[in-house]
N, C-alpha and C positions, 0 to 999 in steps of 0.2 A: 335620786338619790347623786347623781356630777356634785348636785346645788349644794345636796349637804356635804358632803366631803368634802368639798373645797371653801365650803362657810368652817369647817373641825377646824381645818389643817389652818387658818388663818388666824383661827382665836385661838390654836394650840399655840404660834408660833408669837401673841402677841400678848397671850401669857407668862410662855417663856423668857417672853422681853423683858415685860415688868416684874417677874419673881428675879432678875439677874440683875436689872438695875436698881432695886432699892425695894419690889413689894415686899419679901421677906419682912421687913422691917414693919410694913404696917399691918401686914398677916401677926407677926409678933403681937400685936396689946386687940384683947376681945373691941375694944367698944370701936375700934378704926376698921376691924373685919365688919363689924356690924352696921358702919355707915357704907362702910362699901359693898358690899351686899343690897339696902336698904338702897345702892344710888344705882344700881346697875338695873333691880327688882324696877321702881318708876322709872330710868329710863325703857324698860320694857312695856311696862301697860302706858306710859304719856303715848310711846307709839303703836300701838294697839286700840287707844282709845280714839287718835288723830286718825289710822285709818278708815277704821267703826265710822266716825261723820264723815269722810269719803265717801263712804259705800250707801250711807244714808242717803247724803246730797243726789247723788248720782242715778238712785234710785228713784227720788223725787221728777229729778229732768225725766228720766226714760218714763215714768207715768207720765207725764207734764205731753211730752213725748207723741207715748202711744194715744192718749187723746187727744190732740190737736188730730190725727192721722186719722182715726175714726169716726172722725166730724165730717157728713159730706161736705163741698164745698159748693157756693152755689154755682159757677162754670158746671158741675157734673149736674145741674139739672135741665 
């Protein structure tokens, strides 16, 4: 919960700064508002897809490591 609140506070402050320094001009135009929202959503989607790829890569490396450990070595016999 602490991480969420700190992240929320940072986002809230950044949004306030954005609106104070001219963000209201962008948000007054519906096309620019849609473009800004699309940018944010696409950045989030790209970040999650990147994380998904890294997780799949780590799972593959873990499977290979587990298979390597399951195979008896010739020195054990």
